[in-house]
KOLLOMI-568857 format. One line per field, with one value per residue (C-alpha): residue number from 1; x, y, z. Coordinates in steps of 0.02 Angstrom, whole numbers, plus 32768, in hexadecimal, padded with zeros to 4 digits. Each point is the difference from the previous one (the first is absolute). Example, Ala and Ser with C-alpha at 12.3 -4.5 7.8 and 13.67 -1.06 7.14 Angstrom:
seq: c(1  2)
xx: c(8267  8045)
yy: c(7F1F  80AC)
zz: c(8186  7FDF)
END
This chain:
seq: c(1  2  3  4  5  6  7  8  9  10  11  12  13  14  15  16  17  18  19  20  21  22  23  24  25  26  27  28  29  30  31  32  33  34  35  36  37  38  39  40  41  42  43  44  45  46  47  48  49  50  51  52  53  54  55  56  57  58  59  60  61  62  63  64  65  66  67  68  69  70  71  72  73  74  75  76  77  78  79  80  81  82  83  84  85  86  87  88  89  90  91  92  93  94  95  96  97  98  99  100  101  102  103  104  105  106  107  108  109  110  111  112  113  114  115  116  117  118  119  120  121  122  123  124  125  126  127  128  129  130  131  132  133  134  135  136  137  138  139  140  141  142  143  144  145  146  147  148  149  150  151  152  153  154  155  156  157  158  159  160  161  162  163  164  165  166  167  168  169  170  171  172  173  174  175  176  177  178  179  180  181  182  183  184  185  186  187  188  189  190  191  192  193  194  195  196  197  198  199  200  201  202  203  204  205  206  207  208  209  210  211  212  213  214  215  216  217  218  219  220  221  222  223  224  225  226  227  228  229  230  231  232  233  234  235  236  237  238  239  240  241  242  243  244  245  246  247  248  249  250  251  252  253  254  255  256  257  258  259  260  261  262  263  264  265  266  267  268  269  270  271  272  273  274  275  276  277  278  279  280  281  282  283  284  285  286  287  288  289  290  291  292  293  294  295  296  297  298  299  300  301  302  303  304  305  306  307  308  309  310  311  312  313  314  315  316  317  318  319  320  321  322  323  324  325  326  327  328  329  330  331  332  333  334  335  336  337  338  339  340  341  342  343  344  345  346  347  348  349  350  351  352  353  354  355  356  357  358  359  360  361  362  363  364  365  366  367  368  369  370  371  372  373  374  375  376  377  378  379  380  381  382  383  384  385  386  387  388  389  390  391  392  393  394  395  396  397  398  399  400  401  402  403  404  405  406  407  408  409  410  411  412  413  414  415  416  417  418  419  420  421  422  423  424  425  426  427  428  429  430  431  432  433  434  435  436  437  438  439  440  441  442  443  444  445  446  447  448  449  450  451  452  453  454  455  456  457  458  459  460  461  462  463  464  465  466  467  468  469  470  471  472  473  474  475  476  477  478  479  480  481  482  483  484  485  486  487  488  489  490  491  492  493  494  495  496  497  498  499  500  501  502  503  504  505  506  507  508  509  510  511  512  513  514  515  516  517  518  519  520  521  522  523  524  525  526  527  528  529  530  531  532  533  534  535  536  537  538  539  540  541  542  543  544  545  546  547  548  549  550  551  552  553  554  555  556  557  558  559  560  561  562  563  564  565  566  567  568  569  570  571  572  573  574  575  576  577  578  579  580  581  582  583  584  585  586  587  588  589  590  591  592  593  594  595  596  597  598  599  600  601  602  603  604  605  606  607  608  609  610  611  612  613  614  615  616  617  618  619  620  621  622  623  624  625  626  627  628  629  630  631  632  633  634  635  636  637  638  639  640  641  642  643  644  645  646  647  648  649  650  651  652  653  654  655  656  657  658  659  660  661  662  663  664  665  666  667  668  669  670  671  672  673  674  675  676  677  678  679  680  681  682  683  684  685  686  687  688  689  690  691  692  693  694  695  696  697  698  699  700  701  702  703  704  705  706  707  708  709  710  711  712  713  714  715  716  717  718  719  720  721  722  723  724  725  726  727  728  729  730  731  732  733  734  735  736  737  738  739  740  741  742  743  744  745  746  747  748  749  750  751  752  753  754  755  756  757  758  759  760  761  762  763  764  765  766  767  768  769  770  771  772  773  774  775  776  777  778  779  780  781  782  783  784  785  786  787  788  789  790  791  792  793  794  795  796  797  798  799)
xx: c(AB67  8083  8023  7F48  7FEC  80A5  7FCC  805E  7FD5  7F5A  7FC9  7F61  800E  8022  7F71  805D  7F98  8036  7F9F  7F64  7F98  8009  7F9F  7F6E  7F88  8059  7FFC  7FBB  7F4F  7FE8  7F57  7FDF  7FFF  7F66  7FF6  7F5F  7F98  8026  80BC  7FF1  7F9C  807C  8092  7FA4  7FD1  80A9  8059  7F8F  8061  80A9  803E  800A  7FF5  7F54  7F62  7FA6  7F55  801C  802E  7F63  7F95  804C  7FE7  7F4E  7FCF  804A  7FB6  7F4F  7FEB  802D  7FB1  7F8D  8098  7FF9  80B8  8035  7F8C  8039  80B9  8003  7F9C  807A  8094  7FBB  7FFB  80B0  8047  7FAE  8061  80A5  801B  7FC8  8044  7F7F  7F65  7FC7  8015  7FA3  7F78  7FF8  7FE9  7F72  7FAE  8004  7FCB  7F6E  7FC6  7FEE  7FC1  7FB0  8000  80BD  8018  7F8B  805F  80AB  7FC1  7FAE  80A5  805A  7F7C  8016  80BD  7FEE  7F91  807B  8094  7F9C  7FDB  80B6  8047  806D  8014  8074  7F8B  7F6B  8051  8023  7F50  7FB6  8075  7FB7  7F4F  8035  803B  7F56  7FA3  7FA9  7FA0  7FA9  7F65  8005  8095  8046  80A7  7FF2  7F7F  8085  8084  7F8D  7FDC  80BB  801E  7F76  8051  80AB  7FB9  7FB5  80A3  8060  7F96  8007  80BE  8023  8059  806E  7F6E  7FA7  8095  8006  7F48  8013  8093  7F9A  7F77  8078  8066  7F5D  7FBF  806F  7FCA  7F49  8016  805E  7F78  7F7F  7F77  804B  7F95  7FEF  7F9C  808B  807F  7F93  7FF8  80BD  8011  7F90  806A  809F  7FB6  7FE0  80AD  805C  7FFA  801C  809C  8050  8002  80B0  804C  809F  804D  7FF9  8096  8068  7FD6  805B  807C  806C  8017  802C  7FF9  7FD5  7F51  7F7D  7F8B  807A  7FCA  7F50  7F6B  7FC4  7F4A  801E  8058  7F75  7F7C  8060  8016  7F46  7FD3  8078  7FB0  7F51  8035  802E  7F52  8044  8061  805E  8069  806C  7F74  7FD7  7F4D  7FF5  7F41  7FF9  8006  7F5C  7FA2  7F65  7FE9  8019  7F83  7F77  802F  7F97  8020  8002  7FDC  8091  7FDA  7FFD  80A4  8018  8094  803A  7FE5  80B0  8069  8023  806F  8072  8089  800F  8098  8068  7FD1  8076  7FF9  804B  8080  803D  80AF  8051  80B2  7FD7  7F98  8098  8034  8008  7FAD  7F5D  8004  7F78  7F5A  7FFE  7F92  7F91  7FC7  7F84  8062  808C  7F8A  7FAD  80A8  8044  7F62  7FF5  80BA  8001  7F67  804C  80A1  7FAD  7F78  8067  808E  7FFB  803E  808B  8021  7F4C  8009  80A0  7FAF  7F66  806E  806C  7F62  7FA8  7FEC  7F8E  7F7B  7FE2  7FCA  806F  807B  8008  80B2  809C  8049  8058  80BB  8002  80A4  7FE5  8066  7F91  7F57  7FD1  803E  7F9D  7F64  7FE7  7F55  7FCE  8013  80B3  7FD1  806F  7FA8  809B  8017  7F4C  8016  80A9  7FBE  7F6E  806F  8071  7F67  7FD5  80B2  801B  7F53  7FF5  7FE7  8001  7FE9  7F6E  8071  80B0  8086  804B  7F60  8017  80B8  7FCB  7F87  808F  8069  7F77  7FDC  80B7  7FFB  7F66  8030  80B2  8014  7F6A  8008  80BC  8016  7F68  8049  80A4  7FAD  7F9B  809E  8058  7F6D  7FF9  80BC  7FFE  7F79  8040  802B  7F49  7FB5  7FAD  8083  7F92  7FEE  80BB  801E  7F7A  8055  80A8  7FB2  7FAA  8094  807D  7F85  7FD7  80B7  801D  7F84  805F  80B8  8018  801C  7FE3  8050  8057  806F  7F6E  8007  80BC  800C  7F94  8082  8060  7F70  7FF9  7FC0  7F5E  7FD2  7F61  8041  80A4  7FA0  7F8F  8095  804F  7F5C  7FDB  80AD  7FF1  7F5A  804C  8089  7F7B  7FAC  80A4  80B3  807F  8079  7F71  7FBA  80AC  801C  7F62  8035  806F  80AB  7FC3  7F85  8080  8021  7F4F  802F  80A3  8061  7FAF  7F54  8040  802B  7F89  8014  8022  809F  7FF8  8040  8045  807C  805F  8070  7FD8  7F4E  7FDF  7FE9  8033  8041  7F5E  7F9C  805C  7FE9  7F44  7FF1  8062  7F90  7F62  8042  8028  7F54  804D  7F92  7FBF  8059  80AA  7FCB  7FB3  80A3  8060  7F79  7FFF  80BD  7FEF  7F81  8071  8097  7F9B  7FC9  80B2  8033  7F70  7FB8  7F53  7F77  8071  7F79  7FF5  80AA  7FC8  7F5C  8057  8077  7F6F  7F90  808E  803B  7F51  7FFB  80AA  7FD2  7F62  8044  7FFC  7F47  7F5F  7FD2  80A6  7FE7  7F4D  8040  807F  7F7B  7F8E  808C  8031  7F4F  7FFA  80A1  7FC9  7F5A  805D  806E  7F69  7FA9  8092  7FCC  7FC5  80B5  802D  7F7D  8042  80AD  7FC6  7FC3  80A0  806E  7F9F  8002  80B7  8032  7F9F  8033  8036  7F62  7F7C  7F6F  8033  8012  7F52  7FBB  8054  7FBF  7F51  8015  803C  7F64  7F95  8058  7FDA  80BA  7FED  7F68  7FBB  803D  80B2  8000  7FB1  8074  809B  7FCB  7FCF  807B  8098  8017  8056  7FE5  7FE2  7F88  7F61  8042  8022  7F82  8022  7FDF  7F59  7FDA  8027  7F97  7F70  7FF7  8007  7F77  7F93  8012  7FC5  7F6F  7FCD  7FFE  7F84  7F98  7FFA  7FCD  7F74  7FC6  7FF3  7F81  7F61  8030  7FFA  7F52  7FA7  801E  7F9C  8047  7FBE  806D  80A0  806E  7FC0  8015  80B5  8020  7FB2  8068  809F  7FD0  7FE5  80A6  805B  7FAC  8027  80B7  8011  7FB4  8074  8096  7FC0  7FED  80AE  8050  7FA0  8040  80B5  7FF6  7FA5  805D  80AB  7FDA  7FBC  80A6  8063  7F90  8021  80BB  8011  8058  806A  80B1  7FFB  808E  8095  8075  7FA5  8094  7F92  7FAC  809E  805F  7F81  8018  7F7A  7FA7  7FFB  7FC6  7F6E  7FCE  8009  7F91  7F83  7FED  7FFB  7F71  7FAE  800B  7FBB  7F6A  7FDE  8005  7F92  7F7B  8005  7FE9  7F84  7F98  800D  7FCE  7F72  7FB4  8013  7FA5  8096  8014  7F7D  7FF1  8046  8099  8023  7FF3  807A  8078  7FED  7FC3)
yy: c(2FF4  8083  7FBB  8001  80BB  8028  7FA7  7F60  7F4F  8004  80A8  8006  800B  80AE  8045  803D  8048  7F6E  7F85  8066  7F95  7F79  8071  8035  7FEB  8089  807F  80AC  8018  8096  8049  8001  80AE  802F  80A3  8060  8016  80BA  7FE2  7F84  807D  808A  7F95  7FCC  80B3  804D  7F79  8012  801B  8003  7F5E  7FEA  7F43  8003  8012  809F  7FB5  7F75  807D  8066  7F62  7FCA  80AB  800F  7F53  8018  80AE  7FE0  7F5B  8053  80AB  7FEA  8006  80B4  800B  7FB7  8074  809F  7FD3  7FD0  8098  806E  7FA5  8020  80BC  7FF9  7FA3  807C  808E  7FAC  7F8B  8058  7F75  7F88  806B  7FA2  7F5A  8039  8040  7F54  7FAF  807B  7FE2  7F42  8000  8074  7F8C  7F77  806E  80A5  803F  7FF2  806B  8085  8009  8014  8086  805C  7FFD  8049  8085  8038  8005  806A  807B  8007  8023  8085  8059  7FF3  8034  7F62  7FF1  7F69  7F91  8047  7FCE  7F4E  7FE6  8040  7F89  7F6E  8038  8014  7F4A  7FD2  8065  7F5F  7FFC  80A8  8030  8083  8079  7FBF  8051  807A  805C  802C  8029  807E  8052  800E  804D  807F  802F  800D  8075  806E  8005  802F  8099  802A  8006  7F60  7FB0  7F8A  7FA2  8001  7FA9  7F7B  7FD8  7FF6  7F8A  7F8D  7FF8  7FDF  7F75  7FAA  7FED  7F6D  7F96  801E  7FD6  7F60  7FC6  7F77  807F  805D  8019  807E  8076  8001  802B  8090  8042  7FF4  8061  808A  800A  800E  8094  8055  7FD9  8046  80B9  7FD6  7F9B  8098  806A  803F  8082  8064  7F7C  7F7A  8046  7FF1  7F47  7FBB  7F7E  8006  808A  7F85  7F43  7FDD  7FD2  8089  7FAD  8011  809A  8005  8007  7F4F  8030  803E  7F5E  7F9D  8058  7FD9  7F49  7FEC  804C  7F85  7F70  8039  7FFB  7F48  7FDD  7FF5  7F5E  801C  7F65  8015  7FFE  7F59  7FBE  7F77  8003  7FC1  7F4A  801D  805E  7F91  8010  80BD  801C  7FB1  805C  8088  80B5  8098  80B9  8077  806E  80BD  803D  80B3  8056  808E  80B1  8042  7F71  8068  7F78  8002  8083  8017  8070  7F66  7FA9  8018  7FB6  7F52  7FFB  7F65  7FBD  7F63  7FBD  7F84  8067  8029  7F4E  7FBC  7F60  8023  7FAC  806C  8032  80AA  8088  7FF9  7F54  7FFD  7F6C  8076  8063  7F64  7FB7  80A2  802C  7F57  7FFE  80B0  7FDF  7F5F  8059  8097  7FA4  7F6E  806E  7FA5  7F5D  801A  7F44  7FDE  8092  7FBB  7F56  804A  8062  7F6A  7F97  8082  7F83  7F95  8087  8027  7F9C  7F71  8023  80BA  7FF1  7FA4  7F7E  8050  8021  7FF9  8056  80A6  7FCE  7F66  8054  8004  7F4F  7FBA  8068  7FD8  8048  8015  8092  8037  8047  7FC8  7FF5  8036  8099  8035  7FEF  8058  808C  801D  8009  8080  8065  8011  8017  808B  804B  80BE  8065  7F7B  7F44  7FB9  7FBA  8018  7FDA  7F77  7F9B  7FF4  7FD8  7F6D  7FBF  7FF1  7FA6  7F83  7FE4  7FD5  7F86  7FA9  7FFA  803D  7FAB  805D  80A8  8025  800C  8073  8071  8004  803D  8080  8043  8011  805E  807C  8019  801F  8084  804E  80A0  8016  7FC1  8071  8028  7FC4  7F58  7FF8  800C  7F7F  7F8F  8018  7FD6  7F63  7FC4  800C  7FB4  7F70  7FD9  7FFF  7F70  7F97  8016  80A9  7FA6  8057  8002  80A6  7FE4  802D  80B5  8014  8076  8080  8017  806F  807C  80A0  7FEC  805D  7F90  7FA3  7F50  8025  8050  7F66  7F8B  806D  8013  7F45  7FD3  8084  7FB3  7F52  803E  8045  7F55  7FA3  8041  8041  7F6D  7F84  8066  801E  7F44  7FEE  8083  7FEB  8052  8098  802B  7FFD  80BB  8022  7FBE  8058  7FD9  8091  7FAD  7F60  8054  7FD7  80AE  8095  8063  8092  808E  8060  7F74  8048  8095  8043  8026  80AF  8002  7F48  8015  804D  7F79  7F75  805A  8012  7F48  7FCD  806B  7FB7  7F51  801D  8053  80A1  8098  8065  809B  7FB4  7FD5  80AC  8054  7FA6  8022  80B9  8007  7FAF  8085  808E  7FBA  7FF0  80B6  8038  7FA3  8052  7F57  7FFC  7FD5  7FE5  7FA6  7F76  7FBB  7FEB  7FB2  7F86  7FC9  7FDD  7FA5  7F98  7FCF  7FC1  7F9C  7FB3  7FD7  7FA5  7FB3  7F4C  7FED  8061  7FE1  804B  809E  8012  7FF2  808A  806F  7FE5  802C  809E  802F  80A8  803C  7FC2  805B  809F  7FF2  7FE2  809A  8072  8015  7FA8  7FF5  7FAB  7F7A  7FE3  7FF7  7F70  7F9E  8029  7FC3  7F5E  7FD5  8033  7F88  7F71  802C  7F4B  7FBB  807C  7F8F  8007  80BC  8011  7F97  806E  809E  7FB6  7FE1  80B4  803A  7F98  8053  80AC  8028  802C  8031  7FB5  8098  7FDF  7F52  803A  8096  7F97  7F7D  807C  808D  7FBF  7F48  8018  7FD5  7F46  8008  7FEB  7F5F  7FB2  7F8D  8039  80B7  7FD0  7F9E  8096  807E  7F87  7FCB  80B4  803C  7F6C  8029  80B2  7FC7  7F76  807B  806F  7F68  7FBF  80A9  800F  7F4E  802E  8089  7F94  7FCD  80B8  8022  7FAF  808F  809A  809E  8069  7FA0  8066  7F67  7FB2  80A6  8007  7F4F  8029  809F  7FA1  7F7E  8085  8053  7F5A  7FD7  80AC  7FF8  7F4F  8037  8097  7F8E  7F88  8090  8042  7F55  7FEE  80A8  7FD4  7F56  8033  80A3  7FB0  7F6F  8072  805F  7F5E  7FC4  80A5  7FEB  8096  7FA0  7F81  8040  8017  805F  8048  7F88  7F64  7F96  7F75  8078  8060  7F61  7FD2  8021  805B  7F61  7FBA  80A6  8009  7F4D  8025  809A  7F9C  7F78  8079  805C  7F57  7FD1  80AA  7FEA  7F4E  8036  8096  7F90  7F89  8086  8064  7F61  7FE9  80B3  7FFE  7F69  8054  8099  8073  8023  800F  8011  80B2  7FC9  7F73  807C  8077  7F6F  7FD5  7F50)
zz: c(9791  7FE0  7F54  7FD7  801D  7FAB  7F63  8021  7FC9  8056  7FB8  7F96  7F43  7FBD  7F96  7F67  7F74  7F92  806D  8024  7F8C  8086  8076  7F92  808F  8060  7F72  8028  7FC0  7F8D  7FDC  7F43  7FB2  7F9B  7F9D  800A  7F63  7FFF  8005  7F71  7F9A  8024  7FC6  7F63  7FD1  802A  7F9C  7F68  7F5D  8059  7FB3  7F43  801A  8053  7F97  8033  7FD5  807F  8086  7FDD  8009  80A6  804F  7FBF  803B  80AD  8014  7FC0  805C  80A6  7FE4  8095  8072  803D  802F  7F59  7F9F  8057  7FFC  7F49  7FC7  805F  7FB1  7F51  8020  8047  7F6A  7F88  8051  802C  7F6C  7F60  7F91  8045  7FE7  7F62  805A  809C  7F8B  7FAE  80AC  8022  7F57  800D  80B7  7FD9  7F75  8084  808E  7FCE  80B4  8006  7F64  8042  80A5  7FAE  7F89  8090  8061  7F69  7FE3  80B4  7FE8  7F62  805D  8090  7F8C  7FA3  80A4  8039  7F58  8000  7F44  7FFB  8064  7FA2  7F5B  803B  8042  7F5D  7FA3  8061  7FD8  7F49  7FFD  8048  7F7A  7FC8  80A5  7FDE  7FA2  7F76  8008  80A5  802E  7F6D  8069  8082  7F7C  7FAE  80A8  8024  7F54  801C  80A5  7FAA  7F7C  8086  8064  7F63  7FE4  80BA  7FF6  8061  7F6D  8064  804D  7F57  7FB0  8089  7FED  7F43  8012  8072  7F7E  7F71  8054  8035  7F4E  7FCA  8094  7FDC  7F49  8029  8079  7FE4  7FDF  7F6B  7F63  7F74  806E  8082  7F79  7FC6  80B2  800A  7F5E  8045  809D  7F97  7FA5  80A7  8047  7F68  8034  80B7  7FD8  7FAE  809E  8025  8073  8011  8070  7F78  7FA1  809F  8017  7F69  8040  7F63  7F81  7F77  7FF4  7F4B  803B  7FFC  807D  8093  8062  7FB5  8075  8022  7FED  7F4E  7FD2  8053  7F98  7F61  802D  8027  7F58  7FAC  805F  7FCF  7F49  801D  8048  80B1  7FED  80A5  7FE3  809B  8082  8051  7FEF  8083  7FF7  7F4D  8038  805D  7F78  8001  80BD  7FFB  7F74  8069  80A1  8051  7FCD  8074  7FEF  801C  8099  8007  804A  803B  7FAF  8073  7FC3  801F  8045  809A  804B  7F67  7FF5  7F44  8012  802D  7F5E  7F6D  7F51  7FF3  7F73  7FA7  801E  7FBD  7FFE  7F75  7F87  7F95  7FD4  7F50  803D  805B  80AB  804F  7FAF  7FA9  804B  7F66  803E  8090  8047  8031  8070  8048  8032  8046  8060  8058  8026  8047  806D  8042  8031  804E  8060  8042  803E  80A7  7FB0  7F82  7FF0  7FCB  7F86  7FB3  7FED  7FAA  7F88  7FD4  7FE4  7F94  7F71  806D  8009  7F49  7F6A  7FC4  7F74  802D  8042  7FCD  8073  8094  7FF4  7F42  7FCC  7FA9  7F68  7FE7  8017  7F48  7FE5  8092  7FE1  7F49  7FD3  80B6  8077  802A  80AA  8090  80AA  8061  7F8E  801D  80BD  8007  7F92  8076  809C  7FAB  7FCF  80B8  803F  7F80  800B  8002  8066  808A  800A  8061  8089  8040  7F80  806C  7FEA  7F44  801B  806B  7F7C  7F83  8082  8027  7F48  7FE3  8092  7FBA  7F48  7FE5  7F57  7FBA  8059  8003  7F41  7FF5  8087  7FA2  7F61  8063  8054  7F5A  7FB6  808F  8000  7F44  8019  80A1  7FA2  7FD1  80A4  8080  8084  808F  7FA9  7FE0  80BA  8026  7F80  8059  80A8  7FC0  7F97  808E  807E  7F8A  7FE2  80BC  800F  7F80  802A  7FA8  7F5B  7F5A  7F54  801B  7F69  7F8E  803C  800D  7F6A  805B  8088  7F87  7FF9  8065  80B3  7FDB  7F6D  803A  7FE0  8059  808F  800C  8011  8085  805F  7FFC  8043  808A  8033  8000  8075  8076  8000  801E  8011  7F81  7FF9  7FE5  7F6F  7FB7  7FF2  7F97  7F7E  7F67  7FFD  7F9E  808C  808C  7FEC  803E  80AC  802E  809E  805D  7FEE  804F  80A4  808D  8048  7F8C  801C  8079  7F95  8097  801E  7F6C  8025  7F52  8037  8044  80BE  800C  80B2  803D  7FA4  805B  80A7  7FE7  7FD1  809D  806E  7FB1  8014  80B8  8019  8041  8027  7F6E  8043  7FDA  7F4F  7FE5  8034  7F77  7F7C  802D  7FED  7F53  7FCC  8040  7FA3  7F60  8011  8019  7F62  7FA1  7FD2  7FB4  807F  8097  8064  7F7E  8034  80B4  7FCA  7F8C  808B  8076  7F83  7FB6  80AE  802B  7F5E  8022  80B4  7FC9  7F61  8040  7FDE  7FEB  80B6  8036  7F9A  803F  80B1  7FDE  7FB2  8094  807A  7FA0  7FCE  805A  7FB1  7F54  8010  8030  7F66  7F91  8043  7FD3  7F4A  7F62  7FC9  80A4  7FE1  7F50  804D  806F  7F68  7FA2  808F  8018  7F48  7FF4  8089  7FB1  7F4D  7FE1  8052  7FC6  802D  80B7  7FF6  7FB5  808F  8082  7FAD  8009  80BB  801A  7FA5  8077  8094  7FB2  8000  7F48  7F99  7F5F  7F9F  803F  7FB2  7F5D  7FEC  8022  7F7F  7F77  8020  805F  7FD5  7F59  7F4A  800C  8094  7F9A  7FB4  80AB  8051  80B2  7FD3  7FB3  809E  806E  7FA0  7FE0  80B7  803C  7F88  8030  80B9  7FE4  7F93  8078  8091  7FA4  7FD0  80B2  8046  7F7F  8028  80B8  7FDC  800F  80B1  8033  7FBB  8093  807A  802A  7FB0  808F  807A  801D  8017  7F5F  7FA3  803B  7FC2  7F58  7FF0  8028  7F7E  7F7A  802B  7FF2  7F5B  7FB7  8033  7FB8  7F5C  7FF9  801C  7F7A  7F85  8027  7FE5  7F5C  7FC3  802D  7FAC  7F61  7FE2  801E  7F8D  7F79  8001  7FF3  7F72  7FA6  8015  8074  8089  7FA8  8014  80BC  8054  7FA4  805B  7FCA  7FC5  7FBA  7F87  7FD4  7FD2  7F79  7F47  7F9D  7FC8  80B0  8045  7F85  8024  80BA  7FEB  7F9B  8082  8091  7FAA  7FE1  80B8  8031  7F8D  803D  80B7  7FD6  7FB2  8095  8085  7F98  7FF8  80BB  8027  7F82  8055  80A9  7FBB  801A  7F47  7F77  7F45  8003  8062  7F85  7F72  8053  801C  7F46  8023)
END
């Protein structure tokens, strides 16, 4: 018996997987899985047009048959109708295909068509009331594709009402909203004229609308001249208002009798059924009088940007072709609406050739040098170029992109994962174009380019053909291309570590990462006996490290100040402050969490130093950035934390960057980051306080407690606006002086400037003035949008 239980000779046969077929009768029973009709329909609709191997007509037939034959199922009917409205908003590429499903289904079951149109009409009215122009545009696009279902003018009825409202808003001074409404009308026209219901009358109506949009499309404001991404590219359309280019392209298309060759027409295979289908009247929709829910001040003109418009071989449509605007509009909406799923967005962008007419694009991953050979007499447009171009247009959109910059970074990363062979060469050509034009690019975009470039390389082993740019290392440090290289490498170091980045660079670039940068912890300057008050500096550090009482530290700092006074040194207190701040930096240099811990522990003393004077606060910034001179990104981060702790003020950071940091400061990415972040904090504070106003309007003004709250609110708002105005004056006036060459030479003891010959000095002056002007334009744009500066201020700044 013992052997039996131990697995001996008498033990039962082991049930290895290999022999399980002998025990079929003992297999576990599994309940068969059946998908519901609604799930099947959802999969069919969401997969429509996604594969170039599947016939779209067959997919439309399958969906129509399944939907119409089960339309009495209430759950199926409600779920599928809701899905149609969701796809219209979230997947703009598929709108013509969803419209085809609706058209064919309605030809079999008139009730179904009426229900879907009614749902869309309600959505249009909702978006009109909310002032949600993007969703309004997409819903109108769907109705435009369904134009064949309407009697008489159909969707043109709504377009004319929107144009009338736009004309009224223009004369009322609300030009921004007028332009947006006009753009919705204009971009809807091609879809209507490619629909199953187009005839000569429809084309006449479109021509009438184009005549009305012509004056509206020419609206421009003072801000438009500050939105140009590039001052020169060899292409005059870059930097032009998109609505002006759209008007021109529509006029060109009208002269070709609205051929609209790029738009898909999936309904054409069902023409006979659609001609016999029931027609519907377009309902009366109420266009709001003032669009009270829409803040027109936040709307700015959309300007055109392309990284491929300059090429000798055309791989993206020109702006004179309506196809350019149809591609760009659908791509932008897809990115900005589906921001919650970057992987899906990347897939849509890579598959763009599936959603337009056949033969519009070349085969994916066609090498650029073989485009003409492969294309022959056909189009030379590359789908990956069109997609990459659109992502850059959003990443480099002025004044601000729709979403955080990191989102657009991630789209590029996902696109490269999905289709590296196609996307990577396009990105390479885009990078080379932007680098070649970095000396004519808006400075804000240059810094966005640096951030994206370094981040993108970090996702792919930090590999790049640096040898192509080696000649530019001989240029002066303030030359834009040289500054870009330095800024990109500094960013790479922040994303990795110096020795790793150094190993990825050619020999000529090694000088950009000196030995001092490779140290984990920067040198404590008071360890050197050559530094003034080195003994006291080491003593203060030791006391801080041992967490001794502040009184002991203060005694040493006071003795430093007295000694400096006795030696008639300029600003004696600055030596004591520098010792204290540098010691804190050195103590917390292991990591950001360490330095934050030190700041928190010494917060009271730091606040006391900051309250001494404006010069003391600038001294704090100077000491922090001096300690982290070889790791300026870390120093900028620490300064930002000190600003959050109110140890320093926004003006301290701005004045250090524009007055104390030296000649090359404006060409350095970390200095831009510091000033830009600081200005944004001040502006955001004002914006948040203003946004809180409606929540205070519910109280009774006769109530003393409420009146006190309201008074405190007004005081806070006024003080925030005063601070915002003061920062604006410091920034704009300082930059205007630099742009005029008034503050180029710096101090008399500036060895860098004194060691230059006349030619180098003149070149240096030129580029310093250039940087000053570029920064001035960038911050003037920002303050104009915030309402801090107006037309008169721009005139006084000579912009």
